[in-house]
KOLDOVEX-987617 format. One record per atom (N, C-alpha, C): x, y, z. Coordinates in pm, whole numbers, plus 50000, padded with zeros to 5 digits. Example, Ala and Ser with C-alpha at 12.3 -4.5 7.8 and 13.67 -1.06 7.14 Angstrom:
513194943150780/512304955050780/513204967050780/512854977550708/513674989450714/512905000350787/
END
This chain:
500814987750000/500005000050000/500845012850000/501945013650080/502695026250082/503215030549945/503685021149861/504255025049731/503235031849641/502025025949619/501025033149539/500615046349599/500495046849732/500095059349796/501165070049777/502425066249792/503505075749771/503535080349626/503255071049535/503205074649392/502085084549366/500945082749435/499825091949416/500235106149454/500945107649563/501405120949603/502365126749499/503225118249445/504165122849344/503435127449218/502345120349185/501585123449064/500635135249085/500475139549208/499565150649239/500315161249321/501305167549262/502145177049337/501385189549381/500185191649326/499395203349366/498795201849505/498745189649558/498165187349692/499015194549796/498355202649879/499075210849978/498865206250121/497695200350151/497435196250290/496855182150292/497105175350402/496675161450419/495845160250547/494745152650540/494025148250659/494205133150671/494565128450788/494665114150816/493605110950920/492635102450885/491475100850973/490945086650970/490375082551084/489645069951096/488195073051127/487345063151110/485915064651133/485585060451276/484955069351354/484575065651491/483225058451490/482745054751608/481525046851616/480305054251562/480315067451566/479205075251511/479365078251362/480465073551302/480705076351161/481425089351136/481885095951243/482595108751231/484065106051202/484655113951113/486085112751084/486895119151197/487755111351259/488625116151367/490065114551324/490865125151337/492255123851298/493035136651304/493965138351210/494945149151215/495095155751078/495475168351082/495955175250963/497485174950969/498125172650854/499585171650856/500185176450724/501445180350727/502125184150602/502485171750521/502845173950396/503135162850305/504255153950360/505305160050414/506455151850461/506025142250572/505105146650659/504635137950767/503755126850712/502975129950609/502125119750548/502965108950483/504045112750419/504925102850356/505535093650461/505975099250572/506525091250681/505465081750738/504215086550747/503145078650805/502835066150722/503085066650592/502795055050507/503525042650554/504715044250606/505485032850658/505305030850807/505285041750881/505315040751028/503945041751094/502945045851020/501645048251081/501655061051162/500565063551231/500465074951321/499775070251448/499735078851548/499195074451677/498175084451729/497065079251779/496215086851869/495455077051957/494775081852060/494275072752164/493205063052113/493195051152175/492105041652150/490755048252174/490685056952272/489415063152310/488855072152202/489685076352106/489235085952004/488125080351916/488055067151900/487015061351816/485725058851893/485715061952023/484525059452105/484055071852178/484425083652131/483905095952192/482435097752152/481715106352223/480305108252194/480105117652075/478885120952044/478555128751925/479145142851932/479425147852054/480055160952070/481585159852066/482125147652060/483565145752064/484125145452204/483275142752304/483695142152444/484025127852485/484995126552577/485305113352633/484085107452702/484055094152707/482965087152775/483335085352922/482465090053009/482715089053153/482865074453194/483875071853275/484135058453331/484495047953227/484805052353105/485245042753005/486625037253041/486815024053031/488145018453058/489195022952957/488755029152849/489705033952748/490365047152786/489815054052888/490305067452918/491245066853038/490855071853153/491805073453263/492275060253323/491405050253332/491795037553394/492965030953323/493095033453193/494195027453116/495275037653082/495135049853136/496095060253102/495855066552967/494665064152910/494325069452777/495425066052676/495705053252665/496825048252584/496615050852436/497735052152366/497735053952222/497625040552150/496975040952035/496995030151937/497845034451818/498145025151732/498805028251605/497775027151493/497745037051406/496815036951293/497615036751164/497205027851074/497865026450945/496875029750833/497385034350719/496495036850605/495795024150560/494535025550522/493825014350461/494285012750317/493795002350253/494174999950114/493615010550019/492735019250070/492135029649985/493185039749937/494195042550020/495175052549983/494615066649991/495285076049929/494865090149934/493615092549850/492745100949903/491495104649835/491425119949833/491245126049715/491155140749711/489945145749789/490055158049839/488975164749912/488625177549836/487955176149722/487785187649631/486835198449681/486165196149792/485275206549845/486025217149926/487305214649958/488085224250035/488745234449942/489075246049996/489685256649916/491095253049873/491915248449969/493275244449935/493255230149881/494045227149778/494105213449727/494545203849838/493665194649874/493885186249993/493525171849963/494015162750048/493695148650035/493495142550173/492625132550178/492365124850298/492975111150280/493655106150383/494085092250380/493365084950493/492425075750459/491695068350562/492615058750637/492375057650767/493175049350856/492295038850923/492915028350974/492265019751071/493225016351182/492685012251295/493415012251422/493894998251462/495124997951518/495754985451559/496394986951697/496534975551767/497394974951884/498854975251840/499734978151933/501164978851898/501724965451854/501074954451894/501564941251851/501004936851717/500264945951652/499744943051519/498324937851514/497714935351629/496324930651630/495364941951594/494364939151511/493334949251484/492614953051613/492264965751626/491544970351745/490064967251731/489504960451829/488124955851822/487084967051831/487504979151863/486564990251868/486524998551741/487194993951636/487255001151509/486144995951418/485225004651372/484115000051288/484544993251159/485624997951099/486064991650973/486544977450997/487244975351108/487644961651142/486434952951170/485394958451232/484194950651260/483584945251131/483504953751028/482994949050900/483934938750839/485234941050850/486194931550792/486104917850858/485864917450991/485684904651060/484544896650996/483424903350970/482274896650910/482624891650770/483304899950692/483674896050556/484644884250554/485534883750651/486464872450659/485734859450692/484664860250768/483854848350797/483144843450671/482664852750589/482114848750459/483194841950375/484374848150373/485474842750292/485834828550334/485794825950464/486114812550515/485114802050465/483924806250429/482904797250374/482904797250221/483884804050161/483954804750016/482914813949955/482484824050033/481424833049990/481914847549987/481344855349896/481694869549884/480414877749869/480104886449966/478954895249949/479214905749841/478194908649764/478204919649667/477234930049721/477734942049748/476964951649827/476844965149758/475774972249793/475574985949747/474644992849845/474705006149846/473795013749931/473135024749850/471945028649897/471245040449848/471175050249964/471615062349942/471685072250049/470745083950020/469895087150117/469015098650107/469555110050194/469395122250146/469855133850221/469025145950183/469095156250266/468395168750242/469385179950213/469045188550119/469705201450103/468885211550184/469565219450267/468875227650367/469505241550377/468655251550386/469075264950425/468915265850576/470035265650647/469985266150794/470455279650847/470375289950763/470875303050803/469925310550896/468655306650898/467685313350983/467285304951103/466235309451172/465785302351291/465205288751255/464505287751141/463885275251098/464565269850974/464635256550965/465225250150847/464295252050728/464895254950611/464115257150490/464835251050370/464085249450262/464705245550135/465595256950087/466795254050037/467635264949985/467005271549863/467375283849841/467005290849718/467725284349601/467005281949492/467625276149374/468635285749313/469875281449290/470855290149224/470425294049082/469565285949020/469155288648881/468025298948875/466995296848959/465805305448948/465765316549052/466555314949159/466475324549268/465225322749352/464495311849329/463245309349401/463425298149504/462565298549603/462525288149705/461195280849692/461245267949662/460015260449641/459785250849757/458845254249844/458535246149962/457535235349926/457995225049855/457105214049817/457935201449799/457285190149823/457905177249795/457745174349646/458805169349584/458785167649438/459375154149401/458575143649421/459045130149396/459405128349248/460635123749222/461135121149087/461035133348995/461175145149052/461075157348973/462415160748908/462425161648778/463625166148706/463855180948734/462755188648746/462895202848776/463645204948906/463355196749009/464025198249138/465515195249125/465865185249045/467275182249021/467955193748947/467285198848845/467875209548764/467995222548842/467145224448943/467225236549025/468565237749095/469205226249120/470525225949185/471555219349094/471445222448966/472285215948865/473775217948892/474185229848931/475615232248954/476135223749069/475315222249174/475705213849287/475855199249243/474855193949172/474905179849135/475955177049028/476215186548941/477295184848844/478635183848915/478875192849012/480095191849092/480135178649169/478995174449221/478955162149301/479405150149217/478895148849096/479305137749010/480785138848973/481255150948942/482665152848908/483555148949025/483165153049144/483985150249261/483925135449299/482775128949279/482705114449302/483665107149209/483735111849085/484665105848990/486105107449039/486435119249086/487795121749134/488125113249257/487105110449339/487305102949464/487085087949448/486805083449324/486525069349295/485345064149376/484295072349382/483025068349444/482055065649330/481535053349317/480725049749200/479275054649210/479085067849207/477735073549212/477015070549082/475785065549095/474985062148978/473805071848968/472605067048968/471455075648947/471135084349069/470625096049042/470195105549146/468735108849119/467935109249227/466525113049211/466135123149317/465055130449287/464415138949387/463445130349467/463485131749599/462675123349687/461465130849742/460815124949845/459505129649890/459545141249989/460725144850037/460815155850134/461175169050069/461165179750147/461525193050098/463025193750073/463415194049947/464845194349915/465545181249943/464805170249934/465385156949963/465745149749834/466915143249836/467405136149719/467985122649760/468125113949661/468705100749685/469695097449576/470805091349615/471785086649518/471985071649538/472135064549427/472505050449430/474005049249406/474675041649491/476065038049467/476085023849411/476895021449310/476865008849237/477294996849322/476724985149289/477104972649356/478574969549329/479234963449428/480604959149409/480934947449503/481874939249459/482264927449536/483134931049657/483744942749656/484564947249768/483684955249864/483134948449963/482204955150055/482904965250144/484174963150176/484904973450249/484964986350169/485184985250038/485184997249955/483785003349948/482754995049943/481385000249941/481115008550066/481585003750181/481405011350305/482265023950304/483515022650257/484365034550240/483655045050155/483085040550044/482435049749950/481295057250019/480495050050096/479375056450165/479875066550267/480905062950342/481475071950443/482055084450377/482795082550270/483395093850199/482335102350129/481305095750075/480245103050006/479545112650102/479285108150223/478625116950320/479495129150350/480805127250364/481685138650387/481675148050267/481705142250147/481715150250026/480445158650014/479295152550031/478025159650014/477915171250113/478275168750239/478185179350339/479175190550312/480405186850274/481415197150245/481085205050120/480615198150016/480285204849890/479105214349907/478105210249984/476945218950005/477375232150068/478245231550169/478725243950231/479475252550129/480195246250040/480895253749935/479905261149845/478705255349830/477655261449746/476745270749825/476985272449954/476245282350030/475035277350105/474885264250118/473805258650199/474325246350271/473445239250340/473845227250415/473295214850345/473935203550371/473375190450335/473405182150462/472375174250482/472305166450605/471755152550579/472345142850650/471885129050647/471145125550777/470825135650859/470105132650982/468785125850946/468325117151034/467205108551002/465915116150975/465675127051049/464375133851038/464535148751064/464965156450964/465115170850985/463795178350990/462765173150921/461455179750918/460405170150975/459655174751074/458665166251140/457575161551044/457215169750947/456065166850862/456435160050729/457705156750711/458115150350586/458935137850616/459055129450515/459755116750532/461185118750578/461665109350655/463055109550696/463965104250586/465255104250615/466255099350519/466775085750562/466845076650468/467305063150495/468605059950424/469185048550459/470285042650385/469915028050359/469355025450243/468965011850208/470185004250159/470364992150209/471514983850171/471034972050089/471664969649975/471364958249888/472554948749891/472254935749895/473364926249885/472904912849827/473794906949750/473704893049710/474994886349756/475134873549732/476334866249777/476794856949665/478074857649635/478664849049532/479414837449594/479404825849525/480264814749566/481604815849494/482474805949514/483824806749458/483824806349306/482734801349248/482634801049102/482044813949047/481754823549136/481194836249093/479704835849069/479034825449119/477594824049100/476834830049219/475714836249191/474864842049295/474144830749368/474464828649495/473894817449570/472434819849608/471914831849581/470494834649606/469624831249484/470254828249371/469534826349244/469264811649218/467974807849209/467604794449168/466904794349032/466974805648962/466334806548831/464904811348836/464344812748956/462964817148970/462844829049063/461624833449085/461384845249168/461564842449316/461374829649355/461394826549500/462794826249559/463824823549480/465184823049532/465504809949601/466764808549642/467264796049700/466994795149850/467294783349905/467224781650051/468194791150121/469374793150063/470344802250125/469784816450132/469044820650031/468384833650037/467444834250157/466664823750175/465704823650285/466394822650421/467504815450429/468284815250553/468794829350587/469294836350485/469804849950507/468684859350550/467504857950489/466354866050531/465994863250676/465984850450713/465664846750851/466654852750948/467934852750913/468944858751000/468754873651015/468464880450904/468224894850910/467024898050998/465964890150986/464774892551066/465024889751214/465744878951243/466004875251382/466834885751455/467694892751381/468594902551444/468054916651442/466914919051375/466434932751358/466234939951490/465564933651583/465254940251711/466534943451787/467444933651792/468664935351871/469624945351808/469574946951677/470524955751608/469934969351573/468754972351624/468124985251593/469024997051628/469794996051736/470675007051775/471685010451665/472075000551586/472995003051475/472285010451362/471045006551334/470285012551224/469635025851262/469465028051391/468865040451442/469685044851563/470875050651539/471835052751648/471635065351730/470725074251690/470615087351755/469185089951803/469035099751891/467705103151940/466765106651825/467245114751732/466435118851619/466055107151528/466825096151533/466565084651446/465165079151464/464655079651586/463385073151617/462175081351571/462415093851535/461335101951479/461035097851334/461955090551274/461775086251135/460755075051123/460595066851228/459745054951217/458285058651240/457705064851139/456305068951138/455565060251037/454475053651076/453745045250979/453375052950853/453645046650740/453295052750613/454285062950563/455445064150628/456425074250589/457715068050534/457605056150474/458725049750404/459875046150498/459575043350626/460585038950721/460045026750795/460265014750741/459635002850797/460164999250935/459244997451030/459614993351165/459104979551200/458254973851117/457724960451143/458724949851098/458834939351176/459794928551146/459114918751051/459324920750923/458674912550821/459454913550691/459084904950596/459734905450465/458704902750357/459064906050235/458164903650123/458954905049993/458324900249886/458844902449752/458304915749700/459164923949644/458774936349575/457724944349652/458104948249775/457174955549862/457984965249947/457804978149926/458614988149996/458084991850133/457034985350180/456554988050316/457194978850419/458014969250375/458594959350466/460044962850499/460554956550606/461944958850646/462924951750555/462564939450513/463444931350430/462714928450299/463204934550193/462544933550062/463414925449966/462774916649891/463464909649782/462974915849652/463784924049588/463344930549465/463104920549352/462214924249260/461984916049142/463104918849041/462944913048922/463964914948819/464604901748783/465714902648713/466414890648667/466814881748784/466524868448776/466944859348884/468454859848910/469234862648807/470694863248825/471094874548918/470224884448934/470494895949022/469704894949152/469234882849188/468434881349309/469214886149430/468584894449510/469294900649622/468304904249732/468854908649845/468084913549959/468284928549969/467204935749993/467294949950025/466874951650171/467784956750252/467544959250394/467204974050408/465954977150453/465414990650440/465284998250573/465894993350680/465634999150812/466555011050844/467785010850799/468775020850841/468385034950801/468675044350890/468555058550857/469795063350784/469695075050725/470855081050660/471935085050759/471585085050889/472505089350994/473375078151048/473375066450984/474135055151037/475615056251004/476405048451077/477785045751041/477755034650936/478195037050812/478055026750707/478785013750738/479935014450804/480655002250839/479844993850938/479315000251040/478544993251141/477254987451082/476584995250997/475324990650939/475554978550849/476554979150761/476814967850673/477304955650751/478084957950857/478504946650941/477304940051007/476364948051057/475174942651123/474294934951024/474104940650905/473234934350805/473844921450753/475094922150708/475744910150654/476024899850762/476344904650883/476564895450995/475294887951031/474154894951032/472884888451062/472534878050956/472754881650829/472484872150721/473344859650735/474604861550774/475504850150790/475074841350906/474604847451015/474094839551127/472924830851080/472044836750998/470934828950943/471404817450855/472444819850775/472994809350690/473644798450776/474394802550877/475054792950966/474044784251040/472944790351084/471964782951165/470944775451080/470874778650952/469934771750865/468484774550897/468204786350954/466824789650990/466034793950867/464704792350876/463814796650769/462904807750820/462614817650737/461754828650780/460284824750774/459404832550836/457974830550815/457624833750671/456414830450627/456024833850489/456094848850467/456374853050345/456384867450315/454984873150330/454914885550373/453614891850385/453164897150249/451924900550239/451414907650122/450694920150171/450624930150086/449914942350122/450744951950204/450074961250268/450684972250340/451124967950480/452434967350503/452944963050634/452554972850744/452404985750709/452054995650811/450654993350868/449794986650793/448404984650835/448194971150903/449254963450925/449134950050983/449734949551123/449204940651205/449724938651340/450904929051333/452084934551341/453314926751326/454274930551438/455194921651475/456214925551573/457054936951518/457524945651607/458264957451563/459614958451631/460464966551572/461744969851634/461484979551750/462444981751840/462264991651946/461925005351889/461025012151954/460565025151904/461145036851982/462025034252077/462685045252148/464145041452170/464945051752189/466415050452197/466845041952316/466295044552433/466725037352553/466455022452541/465295018752488/464995004552471/465954998252371/466285005452265/467215000252166/468594997852226/469035006952313/470335005152379/470314992852467/469274991452549/469154979752638/469104966752558/468334966752451/468184954652370/469494950752305/470214960552254/471524958052194/472494952452298/472514958252417/473434953952522/473174939652567/471914935752575/471544922652630/471364911852525/471654915052402/471444905652292/472374893652300/471874882252257/472734870452240/473204869052095/472564876852004/472954876251863/474104885751833/474094897751894/475104907751861/476534902851887/476814895151995/478194890252011/478614880351903/477684875151825/478034866651711/478414875051589/478204888251598/478494897151486/479594907051522/479494913351639/480434923751680/481294919051797/482564923751804/483394920851921/482754926552047/482964919752158/482344924052284/482834937852327/484094941152298/484604954452333/483844965252257/483524962652131/482764972352054/481354973952110/480734963052148/479394963752208/479444972052335/480434969652419/480584977352543/480784992252513/481674995352421/481945009452388/480705016352334/479995009352247/478785015052187/477735018052294/477525008652384/476505010452488/476875021952581/478125022752623/478535033552712/478385047152644/478765047852518/478675060452445/477215064752429/476355055552390/474965059052366/474225062252495/474575055952604/473935059652733/474325073952771/475575077852749/475985091452779/475265101452689/475175098452560/474465107352468/472995108552505/472395097352539/470975097252575/470725106152696/471595105252794/471465113752914/471625128352879/472645131652801/472945145752774/471975152052674/471425144052583/470455149452489/469165153952559/468865147652671/467635151052743/467655165552792/468845171152810/468965184752862/468875195452754/468775191252627/468795200752517/467405203152460/467235214652399/465995217452327/466025210252193/464865209452128/464795203051997/465695210351897/465755223651906/466605231451817/468085228251839/468475226651964/469875223551994/470235209551946/469315200151957/469575186551906/469735186751754/468845194051689/468935194951544/470275201051502/470725210951574/471965217851542/473165208151545/473185199251644/474315190051652/474205178951548/472995173951524/472845163051427/472985167651283/472555179951253/472495184651116/473815183151043/474895187351106/476205187051041/477035174751075/476695167751182/477575157551236/477365143851175/476105139751162/475835126051120/475745124750969/
END
């Protein structure tokens, strides 16, 4: 990895500043700014910052009584560049690049509290069975004018008008922000993020982008993490905000991150495809695993206080534990189309999730189902919102408790990560209670 990364710097002499960062449990980039000479040295030697840095709360504060802080002397870890190498940061004024990191102990062991390692653990378990997940995500976000007391749709740079209306699949809404979206596609190309189709969604200034399927799920998660940073940074460059918070407007749909995946065997064949619409037994085992883990993993898919405002019946945020073919009211959807592309769409996550944690939870749950050979109940038909079905936790505190006491989560995540997540979320839950709704929105708008 160091040689290609060093070559990239040589081939891009215009780069003036470097950010070296890892992804914390909330999906926030934590790290350092450094000069080029320090970045070159880091390629071989790594860099250091505390283990506790990946488990701070949403404000960036240490977790009280965490064993990672004072009890251990707030020890340093070593962080090395991931295989991604340098990624340009074209939304900044000075030509800059980010080098993503992941965290290790000094003896070379991966740190169990690092979200990227958590996803890699799950992928290695698939690999041991001769399987490879093929993954993609769809990310929804809002463009927002947050300059006043109330959040509003930004003024269109083209028309100078502000249109306070939901515009599902509106080309006019896309064209109203043409300069922003043109830059977004150009910058995705520069950052090697496979952005595909973009649509206008059901909220005020809400849009969705599809990122293409790929066999490298670590890269798919990297892409989602980097895309969120790009969208938020680029929006500020254009004079407004972009946010992936789950529910910025009470009266409009929240933003989700739908994850799609199929699984290939060593021959490159989709193990979910039996040539028909119903799919294979392995598909049904994976569905059963996803359903069995939904309640216990809700904290991953809805990690913040605001996340739970998204689960409103009829608002495109499924909370019922069920599955179906070609039905967007359910949590686990099997899309129609070519049998060769048979896949699962997991529709529960908000746009405010950590992509590494969400994909680890989804793929880990599917693998548990495959390992156990369980079968799901029959698929439902009709509107899931109108049926009496078991549901995921509907409040943050219950989700934290359920995650902590789960017997399934330790089969997916390291116990240290579970402990860190629970301690962090309990602290956030306590401190959020002291804030007004406006203050909560202010912290979530730019952070998640």
